[in-house]
N, C-alpha and C positions, 0 to 999 in steps of 0.2 A: 437777262438774269435767269432765264431756261439754262442757257450756255454755261455761264458761270457754277450755277448747279450740279449740271453734267458734270464741268472739269472737276468741283471739287470731291463728287461721289467717285470719278476715274481717279484719283489722285489718294486717297485715302483706301481702295480698294488693293491700288497698285502697293500702297507703302503697308497693307495689312499683307498682303501675299511676298513681300520682300520677309517682313520679319519673320512671317509662317516657312517660310523657304532656308530662314538661315537655322531658325531654332527645330528644325525635321533633322529625322537620324537617316542619315542616306545607306549607310553604313556600319554591320556590327562584326570586328574581327575580333577572332582569339588568339592568345600567346602565349606559349608556354608548358602545351600541355601537350603529352608524349602518349600516354594511355588512357586519360580520357577523353572519348570523342567529341569536336565541334557539335554535333545534334544533342550531347547528353548536357550538355553548359548548358543549349541554348534554351533546351528543355525544365532548366532551371530558373532563366532569369525572363521577366516582363515586357522588359524593353524589347523593342523592334522597329526594323529599318520601316520608316514612313511616319514613325510617331513623334511625338511633343519630347526632344531631351527633358527629362524632369531628373534632378538629384534627388527628391526622395525615393524614386520610382529606382536610379540608381543605384540609392542607398542599401533599400531593401534587394536589388539582385546578390548585391554582394555577400550580405547576410546569408542569404538561400545560398549560394556557394559553399559557403565556407560552411553549412548545416550539411551537405552533405559530405562531410568528411573525410573527403579528395583532396583538399587543397592546408599548404602552411598560409599563403600569402594569395590577396585576390584584390589586383587593385583596380582602376578600370581610368583611362588618360580618356582625356575632353579634346580631339584635335578637331579645329574649326574654320572654314573656309567660308569664300562667299556661297556656294552653294550650299552648304551643312553642313551636319557633324558626323564625324566617327568615333564610334565609342568602340576603343579600344581595351577588352578582358585582358588584363596580363596575371595569370596564375602561374605559381608553384605549386606542384604534386606534392603530396606525400612521397614519404617512401614506401617502396614495397616491401613487407616483411618475408624475407625469405626464410628464416632458420629461428627457430623455438627452441630454445637446450635448458633444464635445469640442473643445476649443479650442486652439492652438499648434503642430499636430503636421502639419509641412510636407513634413517628408523619408519618412515612413509617411502614407500614405492613410487616412483613417477607415475606409474596407472593409475595409482589409486588417486592421486593429488591429479592428473587428469578427468577422473572420472568422476572427480567430488567437487574440484575447484574451476578448471580451467576452461569444460567442457561447457560451463555458467557464463563463465565472465565472459570468454572469445570464442563465441559459438561461431562465430563466422568467421572467424581464423581458422581452426584446424579439423580434424578428418575425423581422430580418435584415435591414427596410431601411431605408436611408440616405438622406438627402436634407438637403445644406449642411451636413453635420457634425453635423446631428441622425439618432438613431437612434429609429427607431420604435419604441414602448414598448406593452406588451401592455396591454390595460385591465384598471383594477380590481388591481395588483400594488402590497403593502406593501412599504414602503420597509426594507432590511436595513442598518444600517451594515457588519456583516461583511461581506456579497459587495461594498459598495463597499469596502472597506480591500482586501480580497484583489483584487479587479480593477485597483485604484492599483498593488499590487506587481506584478499579470502584467505589465502596461502597461509597468512600468519596466525586467524583466526581458527583456520583449520587447524590449524598444531599447537594450538591453544586449546581445543576444544580437546585432542589428545594429552592434556595434561602439558607442555612443552611451554610452561609459561615465559619464557626466555628466549624465546626465536625470535630471530632477526633474517628477514626477508629485504633483500634488494632487487633493483633489475638494473643489467647494462645495457644502450642502444649503440651498438656496434657499424660503423657504416662501412657498407664493401666498396674498395677504391674504383672511381669512374664509373659509378651505378648508382642510378637513386635506387638504390636497396640496399638493407638492416637486417644484419641477424642481432635476437634477443635475448639476454643470458639471466635466469632469473638467481641468484645465487641464496643459498640457505644457510644459516647457523641455527642448527634443531636447538644446538644448548643439551640441554639435561631436563629430563623428567620431573619436576619440584613437588617434592613432598609433605602431606601436612605432617608435623610434627604432635604439636600439643592446638587442641582447642579447648580457652578455658574461657568459661561463662559468668558477667561477673553483673551484682546490681540486679540480678531476678530474685522476686522476693512470694510472688504470687503461682508464679509455676516455677515448676522446681526443675535445676541441671538435670536430669535425667529424660524431663518431658523435652526438654530444649532441643536435647542432644539426638531427641528421637526426629522431631521436628526438622532440623538442619540436615541436609545432604553431604557436607561438605565432612568427613572422614577423617579420622587418625589414623596413618599407615600402623598397622600392625602384623601379626603373622597373616590372618584368614581378611585382611583388606589392604589395598596396594595404596590409598591415603592419597590417591593422584589431586592434587590443587587444582582448580578447574576457577577463573575467575567466573564465569557467565554463573557456574553452579553457586558460587557465594552471595550475589546479586538476586538470583532467586531465593537464598536462604534469608535475606534481608526482608523481602517483600513475605515471605511465606510466614514469619515471627511476627509481623506487622501485624498482616492481617488477623493471625489466630489473638494475638493479644485485642486488638479490634471486637475481635467476635464476643470476647469474654468484656466489656464492656471498657476497656482503656483507652479511649477513643485517642487520648494524648501520648500515647506510646510513641518514643523514639529507640529503634533499634541499630547503632553503630557498630562495625567488624574491621577489628584496626587488622593489617596482616604485616607481620615483622620477618624479612630474609635472611636467614641468617645460614651456613654454612651446610646444616645436614639437611634444612629446607624451611620449609616457612611456620610461624607461628602465628595462631589465629586466636586474636580479642571476640569476645563476645560480648556489649556493652549494654546494657539494657537499661532503661530509664523509662518505668514503667508508668509514673501518674499516678493520679486522681481515675478509680474504679466509677461509673455511672450507672446511672439507674433509670429506669424508666419512672416517672411522675404521670399527670395528666394526659390522656389519651381524647383530643375532641377531635370531630369532623361539619368542617362548613361550606354548603353550598351545593349540597345535594338537596333537590326538589322534588326528582323524577324517581328516586331511586328510597327505599327507608331505610334509616338508620342500622334497624334489627340484621337487614341483609348484609350493609356493610359490616357491621359489627362481627359477623362468624366469619369472615376472613380476617379481621386482623390480627384476632390470637397469639394476642401480649397485654398485657393489665399491668398496672402499676405496680412498682417493686422491680418490675423484673430486671432482665440486664439490659442495658441498653446498646445496641448495637446498629447502626447505620445500615450497614448489609441490609438488615431485619428489615430492618424501617421501610429503605426502599422496596422491596419485597413484599411488602402489605400494600405498597402506594400500588403496584404491578396489578396485585390482586384485587384491588378495589377498582382499576377502568378496566379488569376482567369481565365486572359483573356490567359492568356500564357497555363495554364491546360485546355483550351476548346479547343485549338489549338494542342494539343497533346506535346505541351513542358512540362512533368509533372515533371522533373528532376529538371529544371529551379529555382533558385533563387532571391530572389526578397531583398535586405538587405538598409532598411531606417539609415543614417547619419544624426546626429543632430550637426550644428554649429551655434556659439553665434557670430554674426557680429559686431565685437567693433563701424563700422561706424553706424550700426540703436538702436543696441541692442536687434534687431530679430535674432531669430532664421531660420538662413538657411536650408532646407531640399533637401539630394540629394538622390535620389533613384538611387541604383548599383544593374542593371542586370545582372544577369549571365543565359544566355538562355538554354546552352547545347542543346542535339540532341531531336531529335522528337521520341517518341515513339510509337512502333508499340503492339497490341493486340498478343500475339503468341497461348496460348491456355484461356478457359473460365471455369472457375472451380466453379462446386455448391455446396454448404457445407449448412447443419443444414438441409433438407428437407428431410422427415421419409414419409411423407403420398404422397405429390406432386412430381410428378415424374419429374425430367430433364426437357423433353420438354415443360411442362408448363409455367416453366420458361424461357427457352429461346426464346421459339418463342414470347415474350414479351420483347425480349431485341434488340436495335436497333445498338447493334456493334457484328460485328464477328471476329474471327480469323482471323488474317492477316489485318484487320485494323488500321489506324491511333487512335491513341488515342483521344477522341474527348471528351471533359466533358460535354458541352448540351448533346449529345447523352445519355451520361452517367444515366445526373438527368432526362432526358429522359425515360430510362429504369426504372431507380427507382419509376417512378408515375407510369408508368403503372401498375409494380407490385405491389404498394399498390392499385390499385384501382383492384385488384384482390380481395383483400378483406381476403384473403388467411394467412397473416402473420401481427404478432404483431411488428417486426422488420423485416427491410432490410439495409442490411449495404455493402456497395460495397469498396473493398481493390484491392491490386496489390502485385504479389512475383515476385522478380527475373525472369525473363528468360531465356530459354537457351544460345540463341543468344543475343549480345552486344544492348544496348538499347532497350534491350521486354522484357513484361513483361505480366505473368498471372493476368488476371482481376478471381478475388476471387469474387461472389455473394454470402453472408453469410445471411440466413431468420433463423427467426424464426417463427415456424407455430402458426397460432391463435390455441388458444382451444376453437373451436366452433363446432357445428354440421350441419354444412352448406358445407364441404367439397364434399360430394357429388355431389354439380352444380358447379364444374370446369370443369368435363367431361372428365380426364387425370387420372384418380386413378385406 
């Protein structure tokens, strides 16, 4: 009986060892790399000699190698024999960029494109030098198609900002014979500057045409104004007009701008559907238990019959919450709800308050100071660990720190504390780059 048990155990261990050996990675071979070293590739993968061969690990290793941006293709060949597995990583490196040229640009210099666009989109490619429209390229940089497409789009965008709405930018990749190297040429068809020949305003009743023309930035070309057409300015104009109308109570306003391109330039039509004008009706507050309604009413500052503006209403909600923060209720919430009254046709406003609990300061953490000692900052603070959070004292503390003249920026924030309803106060400073630190007496 004992002999049979021993024999079974031996067979189990033998078979387990055989299976383990057969699934083990004996070695890893790298093929196809000429520039990227074996050591670099090995550092990017998780599989190792002696590890069990697992397909999910191999798949992740392939993704990791693609993520380096060095390779066009990555494949893994699994070679099996009785002793184990050899994992062969077969890679094809991307070509090296040897030359970058811009042609077709006449109105905007290559140096300008280099400074404003290419240094941003291809920072790892270029050194900053330009000679005869050829941009000096750093040694040994792999081609990145995504970065080239991004550069193409950015060059077009830059031209359009300058008024060249009809610009067209393309690029070609030229392979150098018998080498894994390429030359890239960006070709620019600048087109011409498109000028605004007329701006027509249609549908306005409440706001005059003169006022609308002053609000928008698109201008008709004439003796003292070039009137260059820029699409991004047009988008801003739509938002600016919409916001203005909404501030005057026209919450449903719709602004459309149509452009018609002709030989002489672009003709613009601004069509406004003003909609109905709304006014404020009944104003109510609910949920306030620890703050008197009289205190809240002091910051509302609108009344029945005033022009309704969502922006104003949200500003009021923020001021109400400011009252609560000053009293330690930093977890409070104030949500404004608007309802159209069928009886009056006005917008009733209900500010709903969730007060939550008072917060207490657990710790005060100072960040960003390298020259100024913590104690110099702490002695200007009007709050201390264990205090109830007090918005007024926080603002006073910031004023005192600003008066020192040591800092360019001062920000107060909070992190969760260890205990419920406790917070750590974070004082984050950016020290000024001046020579008068020695006058602080705390260095």
